[in-house]
N, C-alpha and C positions, 0 to 999 in steps of 0.2 A: 793392688800391685803398686810398686814404686816406679814412676815414669822415668825412663832413661832415653833421652834423644839419640843415644848411640846404639841402642838395642831394640827396646820395645816401649811403645807408648799406648795409653788407653784411649778409648773413644772420647772420654771427657777431656783429656789433654788436647787431642786434636781439635775438638770443638772449640776449646778456648783459644787455640792458636791459629785457627783456620785463616784468619785475615792478616796474619803476620806477613810483612812484605817479602821476607826472605824464606818463607816456607814454600816448598814444592811437594805436591802430593802426586803419587804415581799409582795407577791401577795396573798391577802386574799379574792379573788373572790369566791362568792357562789351565786347560783341562785335558786329561788323558783321553786318548781315542776310546770311543765306546760310551762316554758319559753324556753324549748328546747335548753338550752345551757349547755355545759360541761366545768366547770371551769378548771379542771385539763388538759383536752385536749387543751383548749385555751392557758393555761400557757405553755404547752409543745411546742406549735406551735410558740409562740412569747411572750416574757416578757421583762421587763426592765433589762438591763445587770446586772448580779449578783443577781437578785432577787431569793428568795427561795419561794416555795409554802407553804402557811399556810392553812392546811385543817381544817376548822372550825368544820366540823362534826366529824372528827377523834380526833382532839385535844380538847376533851370534856370529860364530865363525862359519860362514856358509861354504867355506872350502873343505870343511870336514864332512865325512860321511856320517858322523855321529850327530844325534839331535842336539840342538841349542848349546853347543860348546861355547865357552867364553869367547867374546869377540876380541879382535886385536884392539889395543888401546886407541888407535886412530879412529876406528869405526865407532867405538863407544863415545869418544869425545865428540865426533861429528853428529851422532844421533842425539846426544844430550843437548848439544848447542841448539839443534833444530827444535828440541822440545822446550827450550828456555830454562834448562837446568844447568847450573854452573857453580863456579867457585863461590864459597860463602853462603851457599844455600843449606838450609836444614831440609832434608828429604824425609818424607814419610811414605812407606810403601804398603799397599794393602792388596788383598785379592778377594774374589767372590766366593771362595770356598770357606773362608774364615781365617785359616793359617795354613797355607799350602805352598803356593809358588812365590809369595811375597819375600820369603826368606832367601830365595835364590837371588833376587835382585839386590837385597841387602848385602849378600855376599859379594855380588859383582861390583857394587860400589866400593866395598872394602878392598877387593882385589885391585881396583883402579886407584887406590890410595885415599879414598874418601871415607871418613868415619862418622861424619854428622848425618847419619842415616838410621832410621828406626823403622821397625815393622809395626803396623797397627794391630794391636791385640784384639783378636776376635774378628777383624776384617770388616768387609762390607755388610755381611749378615748382621753383625752386632750393631753397626752404625745405623742400619735401616730399622732394626728391631727397636732401637731406642728413640726413633723418630727424629733423628738428625736430618738436615736438609740434603737433598740430592738435586742434580740437574741433568739435562740432556744436551746442553750446549757445549761446543768445543771451547777450550780455554783460549784466551788471547795470549799469544806467544811473543815474547821478546827474546831475541838471541842473547845468550850469556855464555861466555867462554868457560869451558871446564878443562882443568889440567889433570891429566892422568899420569900417575906414578905407579906403574905395575908392581904389585907385591908378589914376587915369585913364590914366597914361602907359604902363601895361602892356597896354592893349587898343586895337585900331584897328577902325574901321568902313570900309565900302566907299568912302565919300567920301575919307577920309584915305589909303586904299590907292591909290585912283585918282590922287590928287595925287602920291603918292610914285612911282608908276609913270611918270607924265608928267615929273616933274622930275628923277628919278634921284638925289635927295639922300639917300634912304634905300634900302638894299638889301633887296629882297624875296627870301626864300628859301622854296622850296616843298618840303615833306617827302614828297610823294606819290611813287609808283614812277615810274621813268623813262618807261615807256610811257604813263602817264596824263599826265605832264608834257608830253611831246611831242605828245600828241593821237592816238597810235597805238592805245591801248587804251581800251575803253569805260569810262565812269564807272559806278560801282555804283548811283548814284541816277538814276532816269529823268528825262529832260527837261533835262539839263545839256549845254552845249556841251563839246567836247573841246579840250584845250590848256592854256595857262597865262597868268598875268598878264604882259603885256609887260614885259620887262626883268628878270623873275625869274630866279633861279638855282635849280638843283635839287640838293638833298642828301636822298636817300631816307633816311628815319629808320632803316631796317634796316641801312644801311651803318655807322651809328654803334654798332651792337651786335655783341657777340661771339656765337658759336654758342649759348651758354647764356643769351642775352638779357641778359647784363650789359653795361654801357656801356663802350666803349673808353676808353682814357686820354685826358685832356685834350690831350696832344700829338698823339695819333692823330686825335682828332675835329677839332682845328685843321687838320691836314693835309688832311682830307677837305673841309672848308669851302673851304680855299684852292684845292684841285684843281678844285672846282666853279666857281671864278671869283668867289667871294664876297669882297667887300672888307670885311675885318674892322675897318678904320678907320672905317667908317660905322655909323650906327645901323641896326638890322635889324628888319624885320617878318617874322615867321614865319607860314606859311600851310600848309594841307594840304587834305583833303577836307571836313572839318566841324569843324576846330579842336581835334582830339584829338592827333594825332601832331605837329602843329606845336609842341606843348608839349615834346616830346622834344628838338626842336632848341633850344628855349629853355633846357632843362635842361643840354644840352651846352654851350651858349654861356656860361651862368652858371658852370659848372665851369671853363671856359676863362678866366674873368675878364672876359668881355664882358657888361656889365650893361645896355648901352644897346639893349635889344630890347623888342619888344612883339608881341602875337599878334593876327592877324586872325581875329576870332571867327567871322564868317560863312564865311570861307575859300571853297573852290571851290563849295560848295553854294549860296552867295550869288552869287559872281562869275559862275559858269557859267550862272546862271539869268537874270541881268540882260542884256536885249538891248542896252542902251546903252553898256556898257563893252567895250573891245576885247579880243580873245583872240589870243594868239600860238601858233604851233605849231612843231614842230621842237625842236632842242636848246637854243636861246636866243632 
């Protein structure tokens, strides 16, 4: 792969830059209920040297009933300052699944106006498998101011997504597994209807990844979007279960040179709960 400090970097790139003074590494691991993994405990036991733990559920809008919605800019700025992450830093985000939740934090930084942020390709499993160093010590933190400039065009709410679904002017792409998209498989969160947003196309995020959780090439990911019937000439809204794996689609789109996309933050947790918006089932 070609390393790009604004999208995706390899374990070799990170190993070479690990001691750069303006590099900040974030462990953004999170796991769905039922996986029996504790992201914070795993971080405390072993992490990439110097990494800070980014708690996706806490660094969120806790006023919302929906899980881990994007935080207000003031909260993001204050949390990053306390973690010693600020203006002028190159940020690299990884997770313990390989490539799962790290893309969500990559998107959050972009939402707050920061583009010098990349996901670690293959994440912590690849880093460990290659024998790179880990530590169990907390990093030494020095405050650093972070300026947030909220980018409204990178996020969408239920009203905007409903309009896009009706008008068809924007393509909606759902990252969930095909069974959940079709409505055949149950939703992991109780109380949600089964199916998908009318007019949406399905590109399961796992299809974009190789066996070692590295991301497939831009040419290969482009082919997968096209095979799913996605019109890449249109703007795109990415969606998923709760706004996490939708960011993996956004990462793939950005690497393909498709910058006209936004993320539906509430995703199916919101849409599937709303009785007044329509739900489609089947393949399309």
